[in-house]
Every structure is written in C-alpha cells, then in structure tokens.
C-alpha positions, 0 to 999 in steps of 0.5 A: 185102419192101419193103426187098428190092424196093428193093434189087432195083430198085437192082440193076437200075438199077446194071446198066443195066436197067429195073425195069419190065421185070421181075416178081417172083413169090413162089410159096408151096408150100402153102396155109398158106404162101400164106395167111400170105404174102398176109396179110403182103403185104396189110398190109405191101406192098399199101398202097405199090403203084403202080396197075397200068399195065393191067388185066392187070398187077399193081401195082408197088413201086419199079417192079418188078411183084410178085405172090404166088401158090400152090396156090390160084389167085385166092386 
C-alpha cells in the first residue's frame, strides 16, 4: 500500500494537484475483509503515517489522507 500511495502522490503532483487535497478511502465489503485489511494496515502503513492536521482528520502518507473502513464503524 505504501508503494501505491507514493505512486498516487507522484501522479497528483505530476498533474499539478496537491496530494493534501485528497483522501484515499479503502472500504472493505465484509467484516472479515475489514479485519484483515486493518491488521495489515496497522502493521505496514500506520507506523509511517504523519499525524493528522486536526482531530477530525486522518493521518497522511505521502501527503494523502488515508483511511480503512467497512461494515463495522469505529473498528
């Protein structure tokens, strides 16, 4: 996921867009998929997130706000 976000951020910049103006939302279709995605996200991506700019925002990776969501809210 880190590589994909880096490419996405580069694509934004190459097209004159500010990565900070965008949010990537990974939405799982099932509870099991959400659980597995969150486990991988916490291990692989979360340690590299920059702190959120405000309490109501998510952390950023390569300037892009990123979140993992699914059927269980607040999971």
